[in-house]
N, C-alpha and C positions, 0 to 999 in steps of 0.2 A: 585609575582604571579607565580604559577606553572601550566604548561599546561600538561594535561593528555589526551591521545587519547583512546577512547572507541569504540568498535564495537558492533553493535546490529544485530540480525537476526530475521526475521519474515517470516511466511509462512501462506498461505491461499489457499483454493480451494473450488470450487462450481461446481455442475453439471448443465448442461443445463436444462431449463424448457422444459416440453413437449410442443409441438406445440400449443395445445389447452389451456395450462395453462399460457401463456405469459401475459395475462391481460394488454397489452400495455407496458410491460417492454421492455427496450432496453439494448443491450450489451454495457457495459462500461468497459474499461480496461485502467488503468493508467490515468483516467480522460478524456479519448478520446472515443467518440461514434463510434461504429462499426455498421453502418446501414445495414439492411437486413441480420442480423445474429441473431440467437436465443439468448435470454437473459439467464442469470444465475439465479438459484434459490436462494432465500434469502429474508429476511425481508426488506433489503435495496436494493440498486441497484446492490449489490453483486460484486462490483469492487474488484476482488481478489488482484490486484496490490496495490491499496490504502489500503486495509485491511492488507496485508502483511507488507506494509510500516508502518502502525500504530503499528503493533505488533513488528516490529524491533525497533521503537522508544521506545515503552513500555519496551522492554528488557533492555534498558539502564536506563530509568528514573524510572522504577518500578511502573508506573501509567498505569493501564489497561484501554484502551479506548474501545476496542471491548468487548462485554459482557454487563454488566449492564448499562453502560453509553450509548452505541450505542442502546441497547434495549429501553432505556427511550426515546432517540431521535426518534427512529422508531415509538414508541407509540404516539409521538407527530406529526407524519406524516413527519418527516425529514428523508428521505431515501437516500439523496445524500452523498456519501462517502467522498466527499471533506470536508464536515462539520466534519466528524470524524477525518480526517487528520488535519484539523485546530485545533481541540481539542488536538490531539497528539503533534503537534508542540508547542502548548501553554505550555505543561508540560516541555519544555526545559528551561523555566524560573524558577529561584530558588524559587519563591513564589508559584509555582504550582507543585512541586515534593517533595516527602518525605525527600530527602537528603538535600534539600535547596541549591543544587549546580546549577551553571550556565553551561548550555550545548549549544553548537552551532553545528548545522548540517552542515557537510562539504562535504559529498558525498553520493550518492545512487547508488547501483548496483542491478538490477532487472533481474531475470531469470524466464521466463514464459514457461510452458510446455502445449502445446495444439496442437492437430491435426488440429482443426479448431477454429477460423477463421485463414486464412493465415495472419500472423502478420508482415511480412517483410515490406510491404508498409506503415505501421503505426508506426514503431519503432521510427522514428524521431519525429513524432507528439507526441508520448508518452514521449520522452525525453524532448521535449519543454514544454509540459504541466506539467510534474513533476517538472521541474526547476521553472516554474512560481509559482506553488502551494507552493513550499518550499523556494522560494526566493534564488535560486542557479543559477549559470551559467549552460548553457546546457552541457558544458564540464565536469561538476561535476556529471552528471547523465548518467549511462550506462544501456542499456536495451538489453537483448539478448532473443532469443526464440528458442525452439526446439520442434520437434514433439515427441521426446522420442522414436522414432522408433517403436511406437505401443506397448511398453512394459507395459504401465499403462493404466488405464481408460482414462486419459487425452490424451495420445498418440493415443488412439482408438477413440477419438472424443466425449467422453461422458461429458466432462467438461473442465475446465481450472484451472491450479495450478500456483501459483507464490511464489517464494522465493525472499526475499529482504534483502540485507545487507546495513547497514548504517555506515558511519564513523562520529563520533561525537567527538568534542573537548570539554573537560571539563576544566574550569578555576577555580583554587582554590587559595586562599590566602595561602602564606607560613607562618606557625606559627613557631616561634623560641622559 
């Protein structure tokens, strides 16, 4: 057996809904509820952290989760981004990716840019929730946050952006 390390990167961003357009939506980031904060626009719960994580996994497996699959799930009323993440994790199995390779998620690094909400008090909760969702140890998940000094729309409080990097171990049989 040969072990190969792969890195994936994903990004997502959404703007906040207008106060009147919330329609009961709630702000979710990294699978954690942020009560009393405006929700993000999107067909789903618009959890930019989970969406960026799905994209990072997709960048390794080659299986797109966000887009047509997520749109089909939304059309069925499934708007919980943890379901999309579960689908992305499923593609780590060789039977569910085009290369037929076995992948194992080993670590996650998350960077969030937002002026609001204030994220510091919920970083540990996000680390714990991401570790639970991905069956990792909390120490294998890092989450950082910045306001971006107001240089972007996210730093000016108009939405939230996330960039996620994943470390994935690929196991291959050695052919001689």
